[in-house]
C-alpha positions in Angstrom: 54.8 -42.9 19.2 54.7 -40.0 16.6 51.3 -39.0 15.4 50.1 -40.9 12.4 46.9 -41.5 10.4 47.8 -44.9 9.1 49.8 -46.2 12.1 53.1 -45.5 10.4 54.7 -42.1 9.7 56.6 -43.7 6.8 53.3 -44.9 5.3 51.7 -41.4 5.8 54.7 -40.0 3.9 54.4 -42.5 1.1 50.7 -41.7 0.7 51.5 -38.0 0.6 54.4 -38.5 -1.9 52.2 -40.8 -4.1 49.4 -38.2 -4.3 51.8 -35.3 -5.0 53.6 -37.2 -7.8 50.3 -38.2 -9.4 48.9 -34.7 -9.5 52.1 -33.1 -10.9 52.6 -35.8 -13.5 49.1 -35.5 -15.0 49.3 -31.8 -15.4 52.8 -31.5 -16.7 53.4 -34.6 -18.8 53.6 -32.7 -22.1 56.6 -30.7 -20.9 58.3 -33.9 -19.8 57.7 -35.4 -23.2 59.3 -32.3 -25.0 62.2 -32.3 -22.5 62.9 -36.0 -23.3 62.8 -35.5 -27.0 65.3 -32.6 -26.7 67.6 -34.8 -24.6 67.8 -37.6 -27.1 68.3 -35.3 -30.1 71.9 -36.0 -31.1 72.1 -33.1 -33.6 74.9 -30.6 -33.0 72.6 -27.6 -32.8 71.2 -26.8 -29.5 67.4 -25.9 -29.4 66.8 -22.3 -30.2 65.1 -19.8 -27.9 61.3 -20.6 -27.9 62.0 -24.1 -29.0 59.7 -25.5 -26.2 56.7 -23.6 -27.5 57.4 -24.5 -31.1 57.8 -28.2 -30.2 54.5 -28.1 -28.3 52.7 -26.7 -31.3 54.3 -29.1 -33.7 53.6 -32.2 -31.7 50.0 -31.1 -31.2 49.4 -30.5 -34.9 51.1 -33.6 -36.2 50.4 -36.2 -33.4 47.4 -34.8 -31.6 46.7 -34.3 -27.9 46.2 -37.8 -26.5 48.6 -39.7 -28.7 51.0 -36.9 -29.1 51.4 -34.6 -26.1 50.3 -37.3 -23.7 52.0 -40.2 -25.3 53.9 -42.2 -22.6 51.7 -40.9 -19.8 51.0 -44.3 -18.3 54.7 -45.3 -17.6 55.4 -41.7 -16.5 52.5 -41.8 -14.1 53.5 -45.2 -12.8 57.1 -44.2 -12.5 56.4 -40.9 -10.8 53.8 -42.2 -8.3 55.8 -45.2 -7.4 59.0 -43.2 -7.2 57.6 -40.4 -5.0 55.6 -42.8 -2.8 58.5 -45.3 -2.3 61.0 -42.5 -1.9 59.1 -40.7 0.9 58.4 -44.1 2.6 62.1 -45.0 2.6 63.2 -41.5 3.4 60.9 -41.3 6.4 61.7 -44.8 7.5 65.5 -44.3 7.3 65.3 -41.0 9.1 63.2 -42.7 11.8 66.1 -45.0 12.6 68.7 -42.3 12.9 69.7 -40.7 16.3 68.7 -37.1 16.7 71.0 -34.3 17.9 70.5 -34.1 21.7 70.9 -30.3 21.6 68.2 -29.7 19.0 66.1 -32.9 19.1 66.3 -33.0 15.3 68.4 -34.5 12.5 71.2 -32.6 10.9 71.9 -31.8 7.2 74.3 -34.7 6.8 71.7 -37.2 8.1 69.1 -35.8 5.7 71.5 -36.2 2.8 72.3 -39.8 3.8 68.7 -40.7 4.2 68.0 -39.2 0.8 70.8 -41.0 -0.9 69.8 -44.4 0.4 66.2 -43.9 -0.3 66.9 -42.5 -3.8 69.2 -45.4 -4.7 66.7 -48.1 -3.7 63.9 -46.2 -5.5 66.0 -45.8 -8.7 66.7 -49.6 -8.8 63.0 -50.5 -8.4 61.6 -47.9 -10.9 64.2 -47.9 -13.6 62.2 -50.3 -15.9 59.3 -47.9 -15.9 61.6 -45.0 -16.9 63.0 -47.0 -19.8 59.5 -47.6 -21.2 58.6 -44.0 -20.6 61.7 -42.7 -22.4 61.1 -45.0 -25.4 57.4 -44.1 -25.7 58.1 -40.4 -25.3 60.8 -40.4 -28.0 58.7 -42.3 -30.6 55.4 -41.7 -32.3 52.5 -44.1 -31.8 52.8 -44.9 -35.6 56.5 -45.5 -35.6 57.3 -49.2 -36.5 58.2 -51.2 -33.4 57.1 -48.4 -31.1 55.6 -49.5 -27.7 51.9 -49.1 -27.6 51.4 -49.5 -23.8 53.3 -50.0 -20.6 52.6 -53.7 -20.4 53.4 -54.4 -24.0 56.5 -52.3 -23.8 57.8 -54.3 -20.8 57.1 -57.6 -22.4 58.7 -56.6 -25.7 61.7 -55.1 -23.9 62.3 -58.3 -21.9 62.0 -60.5 -25.0 64.3 -58.4 -27.1 67.0 -57.3 -24.6 66.4 -59.5 -21.5 66.6 -58.3 -17.9 69.6 -56.1 -18.9 67.3 -54.0 -21.0 65.2 -53.1 -18.0 68.2 -51.5 -16.4 69.5 -49.4 -19.2 70.6 -46.1 -17.9 70.8 -47.3 -14.3 74.3 -46.0 -13.7 73.4 -42.3 -14.5 70.2 -42.9 -12.7 72.2 -43.7 -9.6 74.3 -40.7 -10.2 71.1 -38.8 -10.2 70.5 -39.8 -6.6 72.7 -36.8 -5.8 70.0 -34.6 -7.3 67.5 -35.7 -4.7 70.1 -35.6 -1.9 70.9 -31.9 -2.7 67.2 -31.0 -3.1 66.0 -32.6 0.1 68.9 -31.4 2.2 68.2 -27.9 1.1 64.4 -28.3 1.5 64.6 -29.7 5.0 67.0 -27.0 6.2 64.9 -24.2 4.8 61.8 -25.7 6.4 63.6 -26.2 9.7 64.8 -22.6 9.8 61.3 -21.3 9.1 59.7 -23.6 11.6 62.1 -22.5 14.3 61.2 -18.9 13.8 57.5 -19.8 14.0 58.0 -22.0 17.1 59.8 -19.2 19.0 57.0 -16.8 18.0 54.4 -19.3 19.2 56.1 -19.8 22.6 56.1 -16.0 23.2 52.3 -15.9 22.5 51.7 -19.0 24.6 53.4 -17.4 27.6 51.3 -14.2 27.1 48.1 -16.3 27.0 49.1 -18.2 30.1 49.6 -14.9 32.0 46.4 -13.3 30.7 43.9 -16.2 30.9 45.0 -18.0 34.0 46.6 -15.2 36.0 49.8 -17.1 35.9 53.2 -15.6 36.7 55.8 -17.0 34.3 59.4 -16.6 35.0 60.9 -18.8 32.2 59.8 -21.7 30.1 62.9 -23.5 31.1 62.3 -23.0 34.9 58.6 -23.7 35.0 55.2 -22.0 35.5 54.3 -20.6 39.0 50.6 -19.8 39.5 49.2 -17.0 41.7 48.1 -19.6 44.2 51.6 -20.8 44.8 51.3 -24.0 42.7 54.2 -24.8 40.4 54.4 -26.7 37.1 57.9 -28.0 36.5 59.5 -27.9 33.1 58.4 -31.4 32.2 54.8 -30.6 33.0 55.1 -27.3 31.1 56.4 -29.2 28.1 53.5 -31.6 28.2 51.1 -28.7 28.3 52.9 -27.0 25.4 52.7 -30.1 23.3 49.1 -31.1 24.2 46.8 -31.8 21.4 44.5 -28.8 22.0 47.3 -26.3 21.9 48.9 -28.0 18.9 45.7 -27.7 16.9 45.6 -24.0 17.8 49.3 -23.3 17.4 50.9 -25.7 14.9 54.3 -24.3 13.9 55.1 -27.4 11.9 52.6 -26.4 9.2 53.8 -23.5 7.1 51.9 -21.4 4.6 51.4 -22.3 0.9 53.8 -19.5 -0.2 56.5 -20.6 2.2 56.3 -24.2 0.9 56.3 -23.1 -2.7 59.4 -20.8 -2.2 61.3 -23.5 -0.4 60.4 -26.2 -2.9 61.3 -24.0 -5.9 64.6 -22.9 -4.4 65.8 -26.4 -3.5 64.7 -27.8 -6.9 66.5 -25.1 -8.9 69.7 -25.7 -6.9 69.6 -29.4 -7.4 68.7 -29.1 -11.1 71.5 -26.8 -12.1 74.0 -29.0 -10.2 73.0 -32.4 -11.6 71.1 -31.9 -15.0 73.6 -33.7 -17.3 72.8 -37.1 -15.7 69.3 -36.8 -17.1 70.6 -36.4 -20.7 72.9 -39.5 -20.2 70.1 -41.6 -18.8 67.7 -40.7 -21.7 70.4 -41.4 -24.4 71.2 -44.8 -22.9 67.5 -45.7 -22.5 66.2 -44.7 -25.9 65.8 -47.1 -28.8 69.0 -47.5 -30.8 67.2 -48.4 -34.1 68.9 -46.2 -36.7 65.5 -45.7 -38.3 64.4 -43.9 -35.2 67.5 -41.6 -35.3 69.1 -43.3 -32.4 72.8 -43.2 -31.7 74.2 -46.4 -30.2 76.2 -46.0 -27.0 78.1 -48.8 -25.5 78.1 -47.3 -22.0 78.2 -44.2 -19.9 81.8 -43.1 -20.8 81.2 -43.8 -24.5 78.0 -41.7 -24.3 79.9 -38.8 -22.6 82.7 -38.9 -25.2 80.3 -38.9 -28.1 78.1 -36.1 -26.8 81.1 -33.9 -26.0 82.7 -34.5 -29.4 79.6 -34.0 -31.5 77.6 -31.5 -29.5 80.0 -29.8 -27.0 79.3 -29.0 -23.4 75.9 -27.6 -24.3 74.9 -31.1 -25.4 74.7 -32.1 -21.8 72.1 -29.4 -21.1 69.7 -30.1 -24.0 66.1 -29.9 -22.8 67.1 -27.8 -19.7 64.6 -25.1 -20.6 61.4 -27.3 -20.8 62.9 -29.1 -17.8 63.0 -25.9 -15.7 59.6 -24.9 -16.9 58.3 -28.3 -15.9 60.1 -28.9 -12.6 59.4 -25.6 -11.0 55.6 -25.9 -11.1 55.9 -29.7 -10.9 58.0 -29.5 -7.7 55.8 -26.8 -6.2 52.7 -28.9 -6.9 54.3 -32.1 -5.6 55.6 -30.6 -2.4 52.4 -28.6 -1.8 50.2 -31.7 -2.2 52.7 -33.7 -0.1 52.8 -31.2 2.7 49.0 -30.8 2.6 48.4 -34.5 2.8 51.1 -34.8 5.5 49.4 -32.1 7.6 46.0 -33.8 7.1 47.4 -37.1 8.4 48.8 -35.3 11.4 45.6 -33.4 12.1 43.4 -36.5 11.7 45.9 -38.8 13.4 44.4 -42.0 14.9 47.7 -43.3 16.4 50.3 -41.8 18.7 48.0 -39.1 20.1 49.1 -37.4 23.3 46.9 -38.7 26.1 47.7 -35.7 28.3 44.7 -33.4 28.8 44.5 -30.0 30.6 42.3 -31.6 33.3 45.0 -34.3 34.0 47.7 -31.6 34.1 45.9 -29.7 36.8 44.9 -32.8 38.8 
């Protein structure tokens, strides 16, 4: 059984994802709000250079900090934490059911992508109502007539006015957006795997050197086994148990990378996915916003109608509105989320209460 703090690796991953999503959302919500307002702006002109800073200042002056820059925080916080927690739970659970490559003992890029797509699709269906409320709160002022005042009131009002269908506005582009997570996690997992392999090989070299020096052990090859100066031999299976023993793992944990390594891999994978899939976010926001003409909304009858109207009125750049504050937000946001996620995951492994290796050095030498 894999090492786990809660008794389930998937639950450990959900806890780590929940915590990461919570921290990044609290710190970076204002940028999310500005991005969303840019996305639903149906004017032909694209935001000018420096528009993010000017919008930040304007919202702060006219609407304040709590009711302006942090309007819509509750549904955003609920959506982000549930999404990250549920996604990581499903992602880990689906991966756990997949057969590993016999040659490497690990899953391949395609399997990571499949697990990400399935986990992302299920997460999108569950959390879409929260994102509808978040979009509508972020794109209206607190004083706007008919504006939602809270998550609970917004959900109740939405169901009364538009029914269950209203809860799933924008679900089609949201499902398209599953490709975003698939690309991001495939890239992230591969980058992490490559780096861990480098550290693992380096650790194995140091391990053999320590075995020679401390125990006066003659080592021919890790694959062949370890032969001591007294003529005793540890076969490859015993050697593997020793290598994976809890004491050695605490001393040489190649699965845990440095903060800088995690940040670089998280940022690289996120930028790749963002550039490739950003237009779906604009489509989702347009379909989810309130269509009341008094609020400047443009009615869209569906995804294709939305695509046609944006292309006709705003051109190709219309599909990339809000990309600047989005990049400004997602880079630190992703770095914070993944850093917290990996930190909590490592804590769960290091303080595991389940699946611990019962093999001790004394039993190995018995």
